[in-house]
DSSP file (Angstrom, degrees, kcal/mol; ACC not computed):
  #  RESIDUE AA STRUCTURE BP1 BP2  ACC     N-H-->O    O-->H-N    N-H-->O    O-->H-N    TCO  KAPPA ALPHA  PHI   PSI    X-CA   Y-CA   Z-CA
    1    1 A M              0   0    0      0, 0.0     2,-0.2     0, 0.0     3,-0.0   0.000 360.0 360.0 360.0 130.6  101.3  138.6  116.4
    2    2 A A        -     0   0    0      1,-0.1     2,-0.2    74,-0.0    74,-0.1  -0.439 360.0-108.5 -74.4 138.3   98.3  140.0  114.4
    3    3 A L        -     0   0    0     72,-0.3     2,-0.3    -2,-0.2    -1,-0.1  -0.488  39.4-156.0 -65.5 129.6   98.7  141.3  110.9
    4    4 A K    >   -     0   0    0     -2,-0.2     3,-1.6     1,-0.1   131,-0.2  -0.861  23.1-125.3-115.2 150.3   98.3  145.1  110.9
    5    5 A A  G >  S+     0   0    0    129,-1.8     3,-2.1    -2,-0.3   130,-0.1   0.855 108.9  60.5 -53.5 -40.8   97.3  147.4  108.1
    6    6 A A  G 3  S+     0   0    0      1,-0.3    -1,-0.3   128,-0.2   129,-0.0   0.592 100.2  57.5 -71.5 -10.5  100.4  149.6  108.5
    7    7 A D  G <  S+     0   0    0     -3,-1.6     2,-0.3     2,-0.0    -1,-0.3   0.357  93.8  87.1 -95.0   5.2  102.6  146.5  107.7
    8    8 A L    <   -     0   0    0     -3,-2.1     2,-0.4    -4,-0.1    98,-0.1  -0.825  49.8-179.7-111.6 144.3  100.9  145.9  104.3
    9    9 A N    >   -     0   0    0     -2,-0.3     3,-2.9    96,-0.1    94,-0.3  -0.994  40.9 -92.9-135.8 146.9  101.7  147.3  101.0
   10   10 A V  T 3  S+     0   0    0     -2,-0.4    94,-0.2     1,-0.3     3,-0.1  -0.365 115.2  30.2 -57.7 131.6  100.0  146.6   97.5
   11   11 A G  T 3  S+     0   0    0     92,-2.6    -1,-0.3     1,-0.4    93,-0.1  -0.027  84.3 136.6 110.4 -26.4  101.9  143.9   95.8
   12   12 A D    <   -     0   0    0     -3,-2.9    91,-3.0    90,-0.1    -1,-0.4  -0.163  36.9-160.6 -54.7 145.8  102.9  142.1   99.1
   13   13 A T  E     -A  102   0A   0     89,-0.2     2,-0.4    -3,-0.1    89,-0.2  -0.913  18.2-163.3-126.3 156.2  102.4  138.3   98.8
   14   14 A Y  E     -A  101   0A   0     87,-1.6    87,-2.4    -2,-0.3     2,-0.5  -0.988  16.7-170.5-133.7 131.2  102.1  135.4  101.2
   15   15 A T  E     +A  100   0A   0     -2,-0.4     2,-0.3    85,-0.2    85,-0.2  -0.964   7.6 173.6-130.2 137.0  102.7  132.0   99.9
   16   16 A E  E     -A   99   0A   0     83,-2.5    83,-2.8    -2,-0.5     2,-0.8  -0.999  33.6-120.5-143.7 144.6  102.1  128.6  101.5
   17   17 A C  E     -A   98   0A   0     -2,-0.3    81,-0.3    81,-0.2     3,-0.1  -0.746  24.6-172.5 -89.4 113.4  102.2  124.9  100.5
   18   18 A L  E     -     0   0A   0     79,-1.7     2,-0.3    -2,-0.8    -1,-0.2   0.959  65.9  -9.8 -68.9 -53.6   98.7  123.5  101.2
   19   19 A V  E     -A   97   0A   0     78,-1.1    78,-2.3     3,-0.0     2,-0.6  -0.990  53.9-144.9-153.4 138.9   99.5  119.8  100.6
   20   20 A E  S    S-     0   0    0     -2,-0.3    76,-0.2     1,-0.3     3,-0.1  -0.938  86.0  -8.1-106.5 128.0  102.4  117.7   99.2
   21   21 A D  S    S-     0   0    0     -2,-0.6    -1,-0.3    73,-0.4    75,-0.2   0.983  84.7-134.2  55.6  71.1  101.3  114.5   97.2
   22   22 A L        -     0   0    0     73,-2.6    72,-3.4    -3,-0.3     2,-0.3  -0.380  20.8-138.5 -50.2 117.9   97.6  114.6   97.9
   23   23 A K    >>  -     0   0    0     70,-0.2     4,-1.4    -2,-0.2     3,-0.6  -0.624  16.1-129.5 -92.7 141.2   96.5  111.2   98.9
   24   24 A R  H 3> S+     0   0    0     -2,-0.3     4,-2.4     1,-0.3     5,-0.2   0.839 113.0  62.6 -53.8 -28.8   93.2  109.4   97.8
   25   25 A T  H 3> S+     0   0    0      1,-0.2     4,-3.4     2,-0.2    -1,-0.3   0.951 100.6  51.0 -63.0 -49.1   92.8  108.8  101.6
   26   26 A Q  H <> S+     0   0    0     -3,-0.6     4,-2.1     1,-0.2    -1,-0.2   0.899 110.3  48.9 -58.1 -38.4   92.6  112.5  102.2
   27   27 A I  H  X S+     0   0    0     -4,-1.4     4,-2.1     2,-0.2    -1,-0.2   0.907 113.1  46.1 -72.4 -37.4   89.9  112.9   99.5
   28   28 A V  H  X S+     0   0    0     -4,-2.4     4,-2.1     2,-0.2    -2,-0.2   0.917 110.8  53.6 -67.8 -41.2   87.8  110.0  100.9
   29   29 A Q  H  X S+     0   0    0     -4,-3.4     4,-2.2     1,-0.2    -1,-0.2   0.910 108.7  49.6 -61.7 -41.4   88.3  111.5  104.4
   30   30 A Y  H  X S+     0   0    0     -4,-2.1     4,-3.1    -5,-0.2     5,-0.3   0.894 107.0  55.9 -58.8 -45.3   86.9  114.8  103.0
   31   31 A A  H  X>S+     0   0    0     -4,-2.1     4,-2.8     1,-0.2     5,-0.5   0.926 110.0  43.5 -57.3 -48.3   84.0  113.0  101.6
   32   32 A G  H  <5S+     0   0    0     -4,-2.1    -1,-0.2     2,-0.2    -2,-0.2   0.849 114.9  49.5 -70.6 -31.4   83.1  111.5  104.9
   33   33 A A  H  <5S+     0   0    0     -4,-2.2    -2,-0.2    -5,-0.2    -1,-0.2   0.939 121.0  36.5 -72.2 -42.4   83.7  114.9  106.8
   34   34 A S  H  <5S-     0   0    0     -4,-3.1    -2,-0.2    -5,-0.1    -3,-0.2   0.768 100.1-128.3 -77.5 -30.7   81.5  116.8  104.1
   35   35 A G  T  <5 +     0   0    0     -4,-2.8     2,-1.2    -5,-0.3    -3,-0.2   0.431  67.6 132.5  92.5   0.5   78.9  114.1  103.5
   36   36 A D      < +     0   0    0     -5,-0.5    -1,-0.2    -6,-0.3    -2,-0.1  -0.714  21.6 166.1 -93.9  92.1   79.6  114.5   99.6
   37   37 A Y        +     0   0    0     -2,-1.2    -1,-0.1    -3,-0.1     5,-0.1  -0.022  10.4 159.5 -95.2  31.4   80.1  111.0   98.4
   38   38 A N    >>  -     0   0    0      1,-0.2     3,-1.6     2,-0.1     4,-0.7  -0.313  46.7-128.1 -51.9 133.3   79.8  111.9   94.6
   39   39 A P  H 3> S+     0   0    0      0, 0.0     4,-2.3     0, 0.0     8,-0.4   0.640 102.2  74.2 -62.7 -14.2   81.5  108.9   92.9
   40   40 A L  H 34 S+     0   0    0      1,-0.2    17,-1.6     2,-0.2    -2,-0.1   0.605 105.0  37.1 -75.4  -5.4   83.7  111.1   91.0
   41   41 A H  H <4 S+     0   0    0     -3,-1.6    -1,-0.2    15,-0.2     3,-0.1   0.537 131.9  24.1-112.6 -15.9   85.7  111.7   94.1
   42   42 A T  H  < S+     0   0    0     -4,-0.7     2,-0.6     1,-0.2    -2,-0.2   0.663 105.6  68.7-129.9 -13.9   85.5  108.2   95.7
   43   43 A D     X  -     0   0    0     -4,-2.3     4,-3.1     1,-0.2     5,-0.2  -0.802  49.8-173.8-122.7  95.3   84.9  105.5   93.1
   44   44 A E  H  > S+     0   0    0     -2,-0.6     4,-2.9     1,-0.2     5,-0.4   0.863  85.0  47.8 -45.8 -49.4   87.7  104.8   90.7
   45   45 A I  H  >>S+     0   0    0      1,-0.2     4,-3.4     2,-0.2     5,-0.7   0.967 113.9  46.5 -65.4 -44.0   86.0  102.4   88.5
   46   46 A F  I  >>S+     0   0    0      1,-0.2     5,-2.2     2,-0.2     4,-1.8   0.955 115.9  47.9 -57.7 -51.7   82.8  104.6   88.1
   47   47 A T  I  <5S+     0   0    0     -4,-3.1     6,-2.6    -8,-0.4    -1,-0.2   0.881 121.6  34.1 -64.6 -37.1   85.1  107.8   87.4
   48   48 A V  I  <5S+     0   0    0     -4,-2.9    -2,-0.2     4,-0.2    -1,-0.2   0.877 129.0  32.2 -93.2 -35.1   87.4  106.1   84.9
   49   49 A E  I  <5S+     0   0    0     -4,-3.4    -3,-0.2    -5,-0.4    -2,-0.2   0.885 132.4  24.5 -86.6 -38.6   84.9  103.7   83.1
   50   50 A V  I  <<S+     0   0    0     -4,-1.8    -3,-0.2    -5,-0.7    -4,-0.1   0.937 133.5  30.3 -89.1 -59.5   81.6  105.7   83.3
   51   51 A A  S   <S-     0   0    0     -5,-2.2    -3,-0.2     2,-0.1    -4,-0.2   0.636  96.1-134.7 -77.2 -13.9   82.7  109.3   83.5
   52   52 A K        +     0   0    0     -6,-0.4    -4,-0.2     1,-0.2    -5,-0.1   0.817  53.2 139.6  51.8  42.6   85.9  109.0   81.6
   53   53 A Y        -     0   0    0     -6,-2.6    -1,-0.2     1,-0.1     3,-0.1  -0.693  62.9-119.3 -95.2 158.6   88.2  110.8   83.8
   54   54 A P  S    S-     0   0    0      0, 0.0     2,-0.3     0, 0.0    -6,-0.1   0.599  86.8 -19.2 -77.1  -9.6   91.7  109.3   84.3
   55   55 A S  S    S-     0   0    0     -8,-0.2   -12,-0.0   -15,-0.1   -10,-0.0  -0.958  84.3 -66.9-175.9 169.9   91.1  109.1   88.0
   56   56 A V        -     0   0    0     -2,-0.3     2,-0.3   -15,-0.1   -15,-0.2  -0.320  53.8-157.5 -58.3 155.5   89.0  110.2   91.0
   57   57 A F        -     0   0    0    -17,-1.6    35,-0.2    35,-0.2     3,-0.1  -0.944  18.7 -90.0-139.6 160.5   89.7  113.9   91.8
   58   58 A A        -     0   0    0     33,-3.1    33,-0.4    -2,-0.3     2,-0.1  -0.340  42.6-101.4 -75.1 151.8   89.3  116.1   94.9
   59   59 A H    >>  -     0   0    0      1,-0.1     4,-1.5   -32,-0.1     3,-1.1  -0.406  25.8-127.1 -64.6 140.5   86.3  118.0   95.8
   60   60 A G  H 3> S+     0   0    0      1,-0.2     4,-3.1     2,-0.2     5,-0.2   0.871 110.3  55.9 -46.8 -40.2   86.4  121.7   94.9
   61   61 A M  H 3> S+     0   0    0      2,-0.2     4,-1.9     1,-0.2    -1,-0.2   0.710  99.3  59.7 -77.2 -15.2   85.5  122.6   98.4
   62   62 A L  H <> S+     0   0    0     -3,-1.1     4,-2.7     2,-0.2    -1,-0.2   0.948 108.7  44.2 -66.3 -49.9   88.4  120.6   99.7
   63   63 A T  H  X S+     0   0    0     -4,-1.5     4,-2.9     2,-0.2     5,-0.2   0.952 114.8  50.8 -56.1 -49.2   90.8  122.9   97.7
   64   64 A M  H  X S+     0   0    0     -4,-3.1     4,-2.4     1,-0.2    -1,-0.2   0.912 110.9  47.6 -59.2 -40.3   88.8  125.9   98.9
   65   65 A G  H  X S+     0   0    0     -4,-1.9     4,-1.7     2,-0.2    -1,-0.2   0.898 111.3  49.4 -69.6 -39.3   89.0  124.9  102.5
   66   66 A M  H  X S+     0   0    0     -4,-2.7     4,-1.8     1,-0.2    -2,-0.2   0.942 114.5  47.9 -62.1 -46.3   92.8  124.2  102.3
   67   67 A T  H  X S+     0   0    0     -4,-2.9     4,-1.9     1,-0.2    -2,-0.2   0.871 106.7  54.7 -60.0 -35.8   93.1  127.6  100.7
   68   68 A G  H  X S+     0   0    0     -4,-2.4     4,-2.4    -5,-0.2    -1,-0.2   0.838 104.8  54.8 -59.4 -40.1   91.0  129.2  103.3
   69   69 A R  H  X S+     0   0    0     -4,-1.7     4,-2.3     2,-0.2    -1,-0.2   0.917 104.4  52.8 -60.2 -40.8   93.3  127.8  105.9
   70   70 A M  H  X S+     0   0    0     -4,-1.8     4,-1.6     1,-0.2    -2,-0.2   0.925 110.4  50.9 -56.5 -45.3   96.3  129.4  104.1
   71   71 A L  H  X S+     0   0    0     -4,-1.9     4,-2.4     1,-0.2     5,-0.3   0.884 109.6  46.6 -67.2 -42.6   94.3  132.8  104.4
   72   72 A T  H  X S+     0   0    0     -4,-2.4     4,-1.3     2,-0.2    -1,-0.2   0.728 108.2  57.8 -71.5 -25.4   93.6  132.5  108.1
   73   73 A N  H  < S+     0   0    0     -4,-2.3    -2,-0.2    -5,-0.2    -1,-0.2   0.913 113.8  42.4 -60.8 -44.0   97.3  131.6  108.7
   74   74 A Y  H  < S+     0   0    0     -4,-1.6    -2,-0.2    -5,-0.2    -3,-0.1   0.956 129.5  19.7 -73.2 -56.5   98.1  134.8  107.1
   75   75 A V  H  < S-     0   0    0     -4,-2.4   -72,-0.3     1,-0.2    -3,-0.2   0.548 111.6-105.4 -95.2  -9.7   95.6  137.3  108.4
   76   76 A G    ><  -     0   0    0     -4,-1.3     3,-1.3    -5,-0.3     4,-0.4  -0.044  43.0 -57.9  97.6 156.6   94.5  135.5  111.6
   77   77 A D  T 3  S+     0   0    0      1,-0.2    -4,-0.0     2,-0.1    -5,-0.0  -0.450 117.3  15.0 -69.9 138.7   91.5  133.6  112.7
   78   78 A G  T 3  S+     0   0    0     -2,-0.2    -1,-0.2     1,-0.1    -2,-0.0   0.515  98.7 100.1  79.2   6.9   88.1  135.3  112.7
   79   79 A R    <   +     0   0    0     -3,-1.3    54,-2.3    -7,-0.1     2,-0.2   0.616  46.2 106.2-101.9 -15.4   89.3  138.2  110.5
   80   80 A L  E     +B  132   0A   0     -4,-0.4    52,-0.3    52,-0.3     3,-0.1  -0.428  34.6 172.5 -57.3 127.7   88.0  137.1  107.0
   81   81 A T  E     +     0   0A   0     50,-3.3     2,-0.3     1,-0.4    51,-0.2   0.599  69.5  17.4-112.7 -19.3   85.0  139.2  106.0
   82   82 A K  E     +B  131   0A   0     49,-1.6    49,-2.0     2,-0.0    -1,-0.4  -0.984  58.7 167.7-146.6 147.4   84.8  137.9  102.4
   83   83 A Y  E     +B  130   0A   0     -2,-0.3     2,-0.3    47,-0.2    47,-0.2  -0.802   8.9 160.3-163.9 124.0   86.1  134.9  100.5
   84   84 A G  E     -B  129   0A   0     45,-2.1    45,-2.4    -2,-0.3     2,-0.3  -0.982   9.6-178.1-139.9 152.4   85.1  133.7   97.2
   85   85 A V  E     -B  128   0A   0     -2,-0.3     2,-0.4    43,-0.2    43,-0.3  -0.932  21.3-143.1-143.4 171.4   86.6  131.4   94.6
   86   86 A R  E     -B  127   0A   0     41,-2.5    41,-2.3    -2,-0.3     2,-0.5  -0.985  24.6-131.6-134.4 127.4   86.3  129.8   91.2
   87   87 A F  E     +B  126   0A   0     -2,-0.4    39,-0.2    39,-0.2     3,-0.1  -0.645  29.2 173.2 -78.4 118.1   87.5  126.3   90.5
   88   88 A T        +     0   0    0     37,-1.1     2,-0.3    -2,-0.5    38,-0.2   0.543  58.8   7.9-107.9  -8.5   89.6  126.3   87.4
   89   89 A S  S    S-     0   0    0     36,-1.0    -1,-0.3    34,-0.1     2,-0.0  -0.930  80.6 -93.3-169.8 150.1   91.0  122.9   87.1
   90   90 A Q        -     0   0    0     -2,-0.3     2,-0.5    -3,-0.1   -31,-0.1  -0.304  29.6-136.0 -71.2 151.9   90.7  119.5   88.8
   91   91 A V        -     0   0    0    -33,-0.4   -33,-3.1    34,-0.1    -1,-0.1  -0.938  26.1-160.6-111.0 119.9   93.0  118.4   91.7
   92   92 A W    >   -     0   0    0     -2,-0.5     3,-2.0   -35,-0.2   -70,-0.2  -0.629  29.2 -85.6-104.2 160.5   94.2  114.9   91.3
   93   93 A P  T 3  S+     0   0    0      0, 0.0   -70,-0.2     0, 0.0    -1,-0.1  -0.357 118.4  30.6 -53.3 140.6   95.7  112.4   93.7
   94   94 A G  T 3  S+     0   0    0    -72,-3.4   -73,-0.4     1,-0.3   -71,-0.1   0.212  89.3 134.7  93.8 -16.3   99.4  113.0   94.0
   95   95 A D    <   -     0   0    0     -3,-2.0   -73,-2.6   -73,-0.3     2,-0.5  -0.362  45.5-147.1 -66.2 144.4   99.1  116.8   93.3
   96   96 A T        -     0   0    0    -76,-0.2     2,-0.4   -75,-0.2    24,-0.3  -0.965  18.5-153.0-111.4 130.3  101.1  119.3   95.4
   97   97 A L  E     -A   19   0A   0    -78,-2.3   -79,-1.7    -2,-0.5   -78,-1.1  -0.881  15.2-176.3-114.2 137.2   99.3  122.6   96.0
   98   98 A N  E     -AC  17 118A   0     20,-2.4    20,-2.5    -2,-0.4     2,-0.4  -0.964   8.1-163.0-122.6 141.6  100.6  126.0   96.6
   99   99 A S  E     -AC  16 117A   0    -83,-2.8   -83,-2.5    -2,-0.4     2,-0.4  -0.992   2.3-165.4-133.7 145.2   98.6  129.0   97.3
  100  100 A T  E     -AC  15 116A   0     16,-2.9    16,-1.8    -2,-0.4     2,-0.5  -0.952   7.8-158.2-128.1 131.3   99.5  132.7   97.2
  101  101 A A  E     -AC  14 115A   0    -87,-2.4   -87,-1.6    -2,-0.4     2,-0.5  -0.977  13.3-162.9-113.0 122.4   97.6  135.6   98.6
  102  102 A T  E     -AC  13 114A   0     12,-2.5    12,-2.7    -2,-0.5     2,-0.5  -0.919  22.1-124.7-112.3 121.7   98.5  139.1   96.9
  103  103 A V  E     + C   0 113A   0    -91,-3.0   -92,-2.6    -2,-0.5    10,-0.3  -0.557  32.4 173.3 -72.8 121.2   97.6  142.3   98.6
  104  104 A E  E     -     0   0A   0      8,-3.5     2,-0.3    -2,-0.5     9,-0.2   0.754  65.5  -6.5-101.9 -28.0   95.4  144.3   96.1
  105  105 A S  E     - C   0 112A   0      7,-1.4     7,-2.4   -96,-0.1    -1,-0.4  -0.969  48.3-158.0-160.3 154.7   94.4  147.3   98.5
  106  106 A V  E     + C   0 111A   0     -2,-0.3     2,-0.4     5,-0.2     5,-0.2  -0.926  33.0 151.0-133.4 106.8   94.6  148.3  102.1
  107  107 A D  E >   - C   0 110A   0      3,-2.4     3,-1.9    -2,-0.4    -2,-0.0  -0.979  60.9 -10.0-146.1 136.2   91.9  150.9  103.2
  108  108 A D  T 3  S-     0   0    0     -2,-0.4    27,-0.1     1,-0.3    -1,-0.1   0.845 128.7 -47.8  57.3  35.4   90.1  151.7  106.4
  109  109 A G  T 3  S+     0   0    0      1,-0.3    25,-3.2    25,-0.1    26,-0.7   0.584 116.5 110.0  84.7   2.4   91.4  148.7  108.2
  110  110 A L  E <   -CD 107 133A   0     -3,-1.9    -3,-2.4    23,-0.2     2,-0.4  -0.933  50.0-158.2-112.9 140.2   90.5  146.2  105.4
  111  111 A V  E     -CD 106 132A   0     21,-2.4    21,-1.8    -2,-0.4     2,-0.4  -0.969   5.2-154.6-109.4 130.3   92.8  144.3  103.2
  112  112 A D  E     -CD 105 131A   0     -7,-2.4    -8,-3.5    -2,-0.4    -7,-1.4  -0.892  18.1-169.3-109.8 135.8   91.7  142.9   99.8
  113  113 A L  E     -CD 103 130A   0     17,-2.9    17,-1.9    -2,-0.4     2,-0.4  -0.951  21.5-140.9-129.4 139.2   93.6  140.0   98.5
  114  114 A K  E     -CD 102 129A   0    -12,-2.7   -12,-2.5    -2,-0.4     2,-0.4  -0.843  28.2-156.1 -88.0 137.5   93.8  138.1   95.2
  115  115 A V  E     +CD 101 128A   0     13,-2.6    13,-2.2    -2,-0.4     2,-0.3  -0.938  17.4 172.1-121.3 142.7   94.1  134.4   95.8
  116  116 A E  E     -CD 100 127A   0    -16,-1.8   -16,-2.9    -2,-0.4     2,-0.4  -0.962  12.1-166.4-150.4 132.9   95.5  131.8   93.6
  117  117 A T  E     -CD  99 126A   0      9,-2.3     8,-2.7    -2,-0.3     9,-1.6  -0.992  14.5-174.2-121.2 127.8   96.3  128.1   94.2
  118  118 A T  E     -CD  98 124A   0    -20,-2.5   -20,-2.4    -2,-0.4     6,-0.2  -0.806  19.4-126.6-119.3 156.9   98.4  126.2   91.8
  119  119 A N    >   -     0   0    0      4,-2.2     3,-2.4    -2,-0.3   -22,-0.2  -0.312  47.0 -85.3 -93.6-173.5   99.4  122.6   91.3
  120  120 A Q  T 3  S+     0   0    0    -24,-0.3   -23,-0.1     1,-0.3    -1,-0.1   0.705 130.1  57.6 -67.9 -26.4  103.2  121.3   91.1
  121  121 A D  T 3  S-     0   0    0    -25,-0.1    -1,-0.3     2,-0.1     3,-0.1   0.441 120.1-109.9 -87.2  -3.2  103.0  122.1   87.3
  122  122 A G  S <  S+     0   0    0     -3,-2.4     2,-0.3     1,-0.3    -2,-0.1   0.567  70.6 146.9  81.1   8.7  102.2  125.8   87.9
  123  123 A S        -     0   0    0      1,-0.1    -4,-2.2     2,-0.0     2,-0.5  -0.607  53.1-120.2 -72.9 131.9   98.5  125.2   86.6
  124  124 A V  E     + D   0 118A   0     -2,-0.3    -6,-0.3    -6,-0.2     3,-0.1  -0.721  37.5 170.1 -77.9 125.5   96.0  127.3   88.4
  125  125 A V  E     +     0   0A   0     -8,-2.7   -37,-1.1    -2,-0.5   -36,-1.0   0.489  69.5  21.1-111.8 -14.2   93.4  125.1   90.1
  126  126 A L  E     +BD  87 117A   0     -9,-1.6    -9,-2.3   -39,-0.2     2,-0.4  -0.946  61.7 178.3-152.6 132.0   91.6  127.8   92.2
  127  127 A S  E     +BD  86 116A   0    -41,-2.3   -41,-2.5    -2,-0.3     2,-0.3  -0.977  25.6 114.9-129.6 154.3   91.4  131.6   91.8
  128  128 A G  E     -BD  85 115A   0    -13,-2.2   -13,-2.6    -2,-0.4     2,-0.3  -0.945  46.2 -92.4 178.2-159.2   89.5  134.1   93.9
  129  129 A Y  E     -BD  84 114A   0    -45,-2.4   -45,-2.1    -2,-0.3     2,-0.3  -0.909  20.9-171.5-143.7 161.1   89.4  136.9   96.4
  130  130 A A  E     -BD  83 113A   0    -17,-1.9   -17,-2.9    -2,-0.3     2,-0.3  -0.970   8.2-157.9-149.7 160.6   89.4  137.6  100.0
  131  131 A Q  E     -BD  82 112A   0    -49,-2.0   -50,-3.3    -2,-0.3   -49,-1.6  -0.994  15.3-177.5-140.0 135.4   88.9  140.6  102.3
  132  132 A A  E     -BD  80 111A   0    -21,-1.8   -21,-2.4    -2,-0.3     2,-0.5  -0.979  30.2-120.3-133.7 146.8   90.1  140.7  105.9
  133  133 A R  E     + D   0 110A   0    -54,-2.3   -23,-0.2    -2,-0.3   -24,-0.1  -0.761  34.1 170.3 -86.9 131.0   89.9  143.2  108.8
  134  134 A V              0   0    0    -25,-3.2  -129,-1.8    -2,-0.5  -128,-0.2   0.085 360.0 360.0-129.4  17.1   93.6  144.1  109.7
  135  135 A D              0   0    0    -26,-0.7  -131,-0.1  -131,-0.2    -1,-0.1   0.539 360.0 360.0 -76.1 360.0   93.1  147.1  112.1
């Protein structure tokens, strides 16, 4: 059933678990799918010894993609008209991510959403906005 503007109110939220216990394998699979083989995401020795991070970490676009899937699960495929994010913290192997879309306005068949993805500690790893046609 398609989401309708008449069913939405400012402040309504939709939350979804994006991933439980993100695996290194998933990060490497994303590197292969995207063609982004930056060693910060795939090479533990480089990341720890050269870059001085505690471990490899997920691509920002992997987090954005998983969050985008949450949005289309909520509003429906092909209905997003805008989507933008800011990456606010690294996503590490073992993280569990939850994402929430909050209705900010509904006008003329369009819904504006605030988007936030957090890790298992409640730290925001992605914040952003989306707009979708809901008529």
